[in-house]
C-alpha positions as a Python dict, from the first residue, in 0.01 Angstrom:
ca = {
    (1, 'M'): (0, 0, 0),
    (2, 'T'): (87, -348, -123),
    (3, 'S'): (336, -397, -404),
    (4, 'R'): (55, -504, -636),
    (5, 'E'): (-147, -193, -555),
    (6, 'R'): (163, 21, -608),
    (7, 'V'): (225, -118, -957),
    (8, 'K'): (-141, -91, -1055),
    (9, 'K'): (-147, 273, -947),
    (10, 'A'): (173, 348, -1138),
    (11, 'L'): (21, 199, -1454),
    (12, 'S'): (-309, 385, -1415),
    (13, 'F'): (-152, 719, -1310),
    (14, 'D'): (-329, 704, -974),
    (15, 'Y'): (-61, 833, -736),
    (16, 'P'): (146, 538, -609),
    (17, 'D'): (329, 607, -284),
    (18, 'R'): (660, 566, -472),
    (19, 'P'): (774, 433, -810),
    (20, 'P'): (754, 51, -796),
    (21, 'I'): (1083, -133, -830),
    (22, 'S'): (1156, -407, -1084),
    (23, 'H'): (1478, -610, -1100),
    (24, 'A'): (1665, -660, -1427),
    (25, 'I'): (1963, -861, -1308),
    (26, 'L'): (2146, -1063, -1571),
    (27, 'P'): (2289, -1407, -1490),
    (28, 'S'): (2639, -1273, -1553),
    (29, 'A'): (2596, -1031, -1263),
    (30, 'I'): (2473, -1308, -1035),
    (31, 'L'): (2777, -1520, -1117),
    (32, 'R'): (3026, -1235, -1081),
    (33, 'H'): (2898, -1049, -774),
    (34, 'G'): (2738, -1334, -577),
    (35, 'D'): (2700, -1263, -206),
    (36, 'A'): (2796, -896, -242),
    (37, 'L'): (2495, -847, -471),
    (38, 'R'): (2271, -1044, -237),
    (39, 'A'): (2371, -814, 47),
    (40, 'I'): (2260, -509, -153),
    (41, 'L'): (1929, -670, -248),
    (42, 'A'): (1851, -776, 109),
    (43, 'D'): (1707, -432, 185),
    (44, 'V'): (1533, -376, -149),
    (45, 'E'): (1154, -394, -163),
    (46, 'E'): (1096, -528, -513),
    (47, 'D'): (735, -507, -632),
    (48, 'F'): (706, -791, -886),
    (49, 'G'): (760, -1090, -661),
    (50, 'W'): (1132, -1129, -720),
    (51, 'D'): (1241, -1033, -371),
    (52, 'F'): (1529, -1279, -368),
    (53, 'L'): (1814, -1368, -597),
    (54, 'P'): (1755, -1720, -730),
    (55, 'D'): (2039, -1969, -712),
    (56, 'L'): (2003, -2146, -1045),
    (57, 'P'): (2242, -2433, -1111),
    (58, 'L'): (2424, -2374, -1436),
    (59, 'E'): (2251, -2667, -1601),
    (60, 'K'): (1918, -2489, -1542),
    (61, 'F'): (2027, -2173, -1725),
    (62, 'P'): (1851, -2120, -2059),
    (63, 'P'): (2053, -2250, -2358),
    (64, 'Y'): (2156, -1898, -2462),
    (65, 'Y'): (2315, -1837, -2118),
    (66, 'R'): (2517, -2161, -2082),
    (67, 'K'): (2881, -2186, -2184),
    (68, 'G'): (2942, -2392, -2494),
    (69, 'R'): (2689, -2500, -2755),
    (70, 'N'): (2333, -2576, -2647),
    (71, 'R'): (2009, -2618, -2840),
    (72, 'D'): (1681, -2455, -2736),
    (73, 'G'): (1323, -2579, -2772),
    (74, 'L'): (1288, -2426, -3118),
    (75, 'G'): (1589, -2616, -3249),
    (76, 'V'): (1826, -2317, -3252),
    (77, 'L'): (2187, -2397, -3157),
    (78, 'W'): (2341, -2132, -2932),
    (79, 'E'): (2709, -2071, -2861),
    (80, 'C'): (2812, -1886, -2544),
    (81, 'S'): (3166, -1784, -2455),
    (82, 'Q'): (3100, -1808, -2080),
    (83, 'D'): (2818, -1891, -1842),
    (84, 'G'): (2575, -1606, -1788),
    (85, 'E'): (2665, -1414, -2103),
    (86, 'Y'): (2405, -1405, -2380),
    (87, 'G'): (2522, -1616, -2669),
    (88, 'L'): (2477, -1616, -3045),
    (89, 'P'): (2263, -1846, -3260),
    (90, 'V'): (2514, -2037, -3473),
    (91, 'E'): (2285, -2293, -3631),
    (92, 'K'): (1944, -2175, -3756),
    (93, 'P'): (1688, -2447, -3829),
    (94, 'L'): (1550, -2259, -4131),
    (95, 'A'): (1871, -2120, -4281),
    (96, 'D'): (1782, -2354, -4568),
    (97, 'W'): (1421, -2262, -4635),
    (98, 'S'): (1345, -2603, -4786),
    (99, 'R'): (1355, -2740, -4430),
    (100, 'Y'): (1039, -2552, -4342),
    (101, 'A'): (827, -2822, -4501),
    (102, 'T'): (936, -3066, -4229),
    (103, 'Y'): (991, -2820, -3943),
    (104, 'S'): (781, -2887, -3633),
    (105, 'W'): (688, -2615, -3388),
    (106, 'P'): (729, -2722, -3024),
    (107, 'N'): (448, -2926, -2872),
    (108, 'F'): (387, -2765, -2534),
    (109, 'E'): (221, -3075, -2396),
    (110, 'V'): (547, -3265, -2449),
    (111, 'N'): (802, -2980, -2434),
    (112, 'P'): (689, -2710, -2186),
    (113, 'P'): (770, -2353, -2300),
    (114, 'S'): (1037, -2305, -2035),
    (115, 'Y'): (1290, -2195, -2296),
    (116, 'R'): (1109, -1863, -2315),
    (117, 'L'): (1028, -1814, -1946),
    (118, 'Y'): (1190, -1513, -1785),
    (119, 'S'): (1326, -1667, -1467),
    (120, 'G'): (1291, -1354, -1256),
    (121, 'H'): (913, -1348, -1265),
    (122, 'M'): (668, -1538, -1052),
    (123, 'V'): (465, -1824, -1193),
    (124, 'G'): (103, -1740, -1123),
    (125, 'K'): (-77, -1474, -925),
    (126, 'D'): (0, -1374, -566),
    (127, 'P'): (-201, -1093, -402),
    (128, 'R'): (108, -937, -247),
    (129, 'W'): (287, -862, -574),
    (130, 'Y'): (211, -770, -930),
    (131, 'S'): (290, -1091, -1120),
    (132, 'R'): (430, -1067, -1471),
    (133, 'G'): (503, -1364, -1694),
    (134, 'G'): (654, -1440, -2028),
    (135, 'W'): (934, -1310, -2242),
    (136, 'I'): (767, -1362, -2575),
    (137, 'T'): (960, -1253, -2882),
    (138, 'F'): (860, -1235, -3248),
    (139, 'F'): (1111, -1052, -3469),
    (140, 'E'): (1399, -1197, -3270),
    (141, 'T'): (1262, -1550, -3294),
    (142, 'M'): (1226, -1512, -3671),
    (143, 'Q'): (1593, -1407, -3687),
    (144, 'E'): (1705, -1703, -3477),
    (145, 'L'): (1516, -1946, -3697),
    (146, 'R'): (1599, -1800, -4039),
    (147, 'G'): (1909, -1581, -3989),
    (148, 'F'): (1916, -1200, -3974),
    (149, 'E'): (2026, -1119, -4330),
    (150, 'D'): (1814, -1386, -4496),
    (151, 'L'): (1508, -1279, -4298),
    (152, 'L'): (1539, -911, -4387),
    (153, 'T'): (1604, -1000, -4751),
    (154, 'D'): (1295, -1222, -4759),
    (155, 'I'): (1081, -944, -4613),
    (156, 'A'): (1221, -674, -4839),
    (157, 'L'): (1163, -885, -5151),
    (158, 'G'): (815, -987, -5042),
    (159, 'E'): (902, -1356, -5050),
    (160, 'D'): (628, -1605, -4966),
    (161, 'S'): (871, -1761, -4721),
    (162, 'A'): (864, -1447, -4506),
    (163, 'L'): (485, -1461, -4483),
    (164, 'A'): (486, -1833, -4411),
    (165, 'L'): (737, -1796, -4129),
    (166, 'R'): (555, -1495, -3987),
    (167, 'D'): (218, -1670, -3985),
    (168, 'G'): (359, -1996, -3850),
    (169, 'L'): (532, -1815, -3566),
    (170, 'L'): (219, -1614, -3486),
    (171, 'A'): (19, -1935, -3450),
    (172, 'H'): (297, -2076, -3229),
    (173, 'N'): (306, -1764, -3011),
    (174, 'M'): (-73, -1761, -2974),
    (175, 'R'): (-52, -2114, -2836),
    (176, 'L'): (227, -2002, -2604),
    (177, 'I'): (19, -1705, -2487),
    (178, 'E'): (-268, -1938, -2400),
    (179, 'K'): (-31, -2130, -2173),
    (180, 'F'): (66, -1810, -1993),
    (181, 'L'): (-293, -1692, -1962),
    (182, 'K'): (-383, -2003, -1765),
    (183, 'L'): (-138, -1891, -1497),
    (184, 'E'): (-348, -1580, -1427),
    (185, 'Y'): (-72, -1322, -1433),
    (186, 'D'): (-139, -951, -1397),
    (187, 'G'): (64, -883, -1711),
    (188, 'I'): (246, -1059, -1994),
    (189, 'H'): (588, -947, -2116),
    (190, 'F'): (680, -925, -2485),
    (191, 'A'): (1021, -828, -2622),
    (192, 'D'): (1188, -753, -2954),
    (193, 'D'): (1495, -536, -3008),
    (194, 'W'): (1386, -313, -3297),
    (195, 'G'): (1629, -25, -3277),
    (196, 'T'): (1982, 56, -3374),
    (197, 'Q'): (2155, 341, -3194),
    (198, 'T'): (1987, 593, -3425),
    (199, 'G'): (1668, 437, -3568),
    (200, 'L'): (1467, 129, -3661),
    (201, 'M'): (1619, -168, -3840),
    (202, 'I'): (1345, -146, -4104),
    (203, 'S'): (1124, 138, -4220),
    (204, 'P'): (827, 228, -3998),
    (205, 'E'): (596, 169, -4295),
    (206, 'L'): (722, -186, -4344),
    (207, 'W'): (702, -250, -3970),
    (208, 'R'): (338, -142, -3971),
    (209, 'A'): (249, -348, -4275),
    (210, 'F'): (433, -668, -4186),
    (211, 'F'): (467, -686, -3807),
    (212, 'K'): (207, -463, -3647),
    (213, 'P'): (-89, -693, -3727),
    (214, 'C'): (90, -977, -3545),
    (215, 'Y'): (153, -766, -3236),
    (216, 'K'): (-211, -658, -3245),
    (217, 'A'): (-331, -1019, -3246),
    (218, 'M'): (-107, -1113, -2953),
    (219, 'F'): (-173, -800, -2748),
    (220, 'D'): (-548, -813, -2808),
    (221, 'R'): (-562, -1168, -2669),
    (222, 'V'): (-373, -1068, -2355),
    (223, 'R'): (-586, -760, -2299),
    (224, 'A'): (-907, -956, -2356),
    (225, 'A'): (-799, -1177, -2065),
    (226, 'G'): (-776, -869, -1844),
    (227, 'M'): (-395, -859, -1833),
    (228, 'D'): (-156, -574, -1904),
    (229, 'V'): (84, -580, -2198),
    (230, 'H'): (451, -507, -2125),
    (231, 'F'): (693, -452, -2414),
    (232, 'H'): (1073, -430, -2420),
    (233, 'S'): (1284, -304, -2707),
    (234, 'D'): (1643, -182, -2716),
    (235, 'G'): (1766, 93, -2943),
    (236, 'C'): (1602, 399, -3093),
    (237, 'I'): (1236, 308, -3149),
    (238, 'T'): (1080, 655, -3144),
    (239, 'D'): (897, 594, -3473),
    (240, 'I'): (690, 303, -3343),
    (241, 'I'): (618, 409, -2984),
    (242, 'P'): (290, 574, -3097),
    (243, 'D'): (195, 243, -3260),
    (244, 'L'): (273, 48, -2942),
    (245, 'V'): (61, 289, -2739),
    (246, 'D'): (-223, 258, -2990),
    (247, 'L'): (-198, -123, -2965),
    (248, 'G'): (-263, -102, -2592),
    (249, 'V'): (84, -151, -2447),
    (250, 'S'): (67, -46, -2082),
    (251, 'V'): (440, -54, -2004),
    (252, 'I'): (730, 18, -2238),
    (253, 'N'): (1085, -73, -2138),
    (254, 'C'): (1308, 109, -2387),
    (255, 'Q'): (1649, 272, -2404),
    (256, 'S'): (1516, 621, -2351),
    (257, 'N'): (1866, 769, -2352),
    (258, 'C'): (1900, 680, -2721),
    (259, 'M'): (1590, 881, -2798),
    (260, 'G'): (1620, 1164, -2547),
    (261, 'N'): (1439, 1146, -2215),
    (262, 'E'): (1298, 1498, -2241),
    (263, 'E'): (1165, 1439, -2593),
    (264, 'L'): (1004, 1108, -2494),
    (265, 'G'): (848, 1273, -2192),
    (266, 'R'): (713, 1559, -2400),
    (267, 'R'): (542, 1320, -2640),
    (268, 'F'): (437, 1027, -2422),
    (269, 'K'): (439, 1125, -2055),
    (270, 'G'): (105, 1032, -1906),
    (271, 'R'): (10, 812, -2205),
    (272, 'V'): (215, 504, -2119),
    (273, 'C'): (412, 379, -1821),
    (274, 'F'): (788, 355, -1866),
    (275, 'R'): (986, 74, -1705),
    (276, 'T'): (1310, 267, -1702),
    (277, 'D'): (1627, 143, -1869),
    (278, 'L'): (1900, 351, -1710),
    (279, 'D'): (2200, 445, -1923),
    (280, 'R'): (2400, 120, -1916),
    (281, 'Q'): (2625, 230, -2202),
    (282, 'R'): (2783, 505, -1993),
    (283, 'T'): (2644, 611, -1655),
    (284, 'M'): (2574, 277, -1489),
    (285, 'T'): (2898, 119, -1612),
    (286, 'Y'): (3148, 405, -1607),
    (287, 'G'): (2989, 673, -1387),
    (288, 'K'): (3020, 730, -1015),
    (289, 'P'): (2740, 675, -758),
    (290, 'A'): (2666, 1049, -763),
    (291, 'D'): (2622, 1031, -1142),
    (292, 'V'): (2381, 740, -1101),
    (293, 'R'): (2169, 928, -846),
    (294, 'K'): (2153, 1239, -1064),
    (295, 'H'): (2069, 1034, -1374),
    (296, 'I'): (1779, 858, -1202),
    (297, 'G'): (1626, 1188, -1100),
    (298, 'E'): (1653, 1322, -1454),
    (299, 'V'): (1496, 1010, -1608),
    (300, 'F'): (1212, 981, -1357),
    (301, 'R'): (1114, 1345, -1382),
    (302, 'A'): (1131, 1347, -1761),
    (303, 'L'): (914, 1037, -1807),
    (304, 'G'): (687, 1032, -1502),
    (305, 'S'): (539, 1233, -1220),
    (306, 'E'): (385, 1190, -876),
    (307, 'K'): (79, 1055, -1059),
    (308, 'G'): (277, 754, -1180),
    (309, 'G'): (404, 637, -1516),
    (310, 'I'): (738, 506, -1385),
    (311, 'I'): (861, 160, -1289),
    (312, 'A'): (1208, 194, -1140),
    (313, 'C'): (1443, -41, -1322),
    (314, 'G'): (1805, -54, -1430),
    (315, 'E'): (1972, -349, -1599),
    (316, 'I'): (2259, -500, -1400),
    (317, 'G'): (2531, -686, -1590),
    (318, 'R'): (2867, -830, -1496),
    (319, 'D'): (3044, -497, -1559),
    (320, 'T'): (2811, -285, -1343),
    (321, 'P'): (3012, -174, -1036),
    (322, 'L'): (2869, -273, -699),
    (323, 'D'): (2884, 87, -575),
    (324, 'N'): (2664, 194, -865),
    (325, 'I'): (2421, -92, -805),
    (326, 'K'): (2393, 11, -442),
    (327, 'A'): (2342, 377, -535),
    (328, 'M'): (2074, 282, -787),
    (329, 'Y'): (1863, 80, -545),
    (330, 'E'): (1905, 331, -263),
    (331, 'T'): (1784, 606, -495),
    (332, 'F'): (1492, 394, -612),
    (333, 'M'): (1377, 342, -253),
    (334, 'E'): (1431, 703, -144),
    (335, 'F'): (1300, 880, -452),
    (336, 'S'): (1013, 1125, -425),
    (337, 'F'): (871, 1362, -685),
    (338, 'K'): (782, 1608, -408),
}
């Protein structure tokens, strides 16, 4: 079974030979662990075409991963405390809404959309692997352009500015999606962190009224091109998972531990494929290798089965111990539901 076949079977609940493996290695981990991490990955059969650890020069890191202050293609100024650590937007182009009248969305013919490419994924289709492109955000991009508090205030008050920004960004993202579709991926990846530790940042009703139509437009275009929709969101997003499933999301990468693995499995097992997000708040960072192995078994069995529904993934940051990384990948490769 090829890697591509394995992923397709996991998504369609058609009995893959094992859960496919997907890397989620942050630049900070690459910089900290270096060759020791490469040694662990040498024996890992990753199924999305990232079967090596790229050596990116620091100047090639996205602006939000480079130490100091750097501006991205949308005009947002990012400040990072150290290379490889995700920074903070410190200068938002639309903090003063009057600037919107003269704001220009990026021209992809002049400024390629590399500022939103997820460097771990292949560019274009390869028959050996399932190829997944993009890291397309919406809510997060609106925050970076306008500012978190101002954006939520605009939305809550029903300001025309909120609608203008939403619709302008949707048009921008649809152009970006067209660029990705030309690369003939198997799937396109979207991402927005919607959850706090205990619930959504806004009410589910407001999410459905204001944001859901935009996700529908983007997802419909991807699905019409014959590609799968992948969606990532941190935090507790239980309230909108049914909406994401209804919108045709094939793979959800969420912090299932915030919501309860057993509860998520009871409600959604067999309806959507989960790209797992192992417990990086506790187990992966502070646990022992035995804890990691046990945790993986609990998560996989709660959310998937021998039919599929699982993509084996755990985010690796600078504070993830090497022993736990090794235990995670060994368990991924050895795991069987039987």
